[in-house]
C-alpha angles and dihedrals in degrees: 000000000000122000124192116245098213103187096047090046092050093046107033096053097238137067115282128180144167117250104212117194119214093195141001114327111256131174089243092054094042096048089049093049094047095048087050090049092053091051087052092053099249120158099180136031131188119211111193121191131004123061129271107222113248092242091061093051119110142163085274093054116069127181088223099178146005097208112209116196112201124198143184138167119220108248128198089243090062115103106192113182121209120221121218092227093062108085140159110268094177111145095027119136114259104261131192088250093053094045089052088055090051089053091047092052090057103041091114094043120125087239089061097037098051102080092190088074118083112256088238092069093062092046095045092049097049094042090053090045092053093043093052092044093054094046090049098244096123103008136062092212144340120224123204136191101225134174136151088012094302132110108213097174142013144189127196122200143179120210121195116174107309097341128085128192121199111218116179125008130170144149123211113257088233091070104029117138091028096102097256092128093052092049089052090048096047092048091047093051091047092066096067133081124239110284096029109141117224127195134182131174125212137153125275088226089061096080094169092059092044089054091046094055093047091050088055098052104272125137129198112267097174148344121212131187115224118188130194114215117194121206101178 
């Protein structure tokens, strides 16, 4: 089954869909679905979950991401310390500095890794993500590590009832390894009550991020393969 991905289609300039398998992925099924997708004018399909057998892979089928979702529940025994330099920057204008952090947060994204995608796709996606986080459209708050008039790191999140999803998180390469990321995360975690459920997604290839989340008390919830299948 093929489902139109409206936002990507509207913003990427070509037709994009989700390919949803209803059973094991076989050559017969895949060939039939791709033929139908071509008839419908699709140029790119995402297949999320499952695994495409190695013998069906080709130059037009890319394992674009192994999406890792981390989770943790705030416990009474946790002692998270806030840092005075980590402050809300929600409602600020999108500056070049914040835009650079948004791009840094997505450097391992499948939209940046897949070189068949125009570079404008990645930049458009992460610019809009940052803009809509700052104005509150898709984020409850945006935290920034700010000192001497400069923001050297940031974290966006959305809270709904007792669950919180981290969106973008990044530290400027100029201060990498100096504990800025840990101070942002610890301040973020200090804001929530015991029992609050926190989730964040990253890429398996982003080993630095994976170690960072594990260091800060997160455990793996799930790993999902995401393929890009090109039809043009």
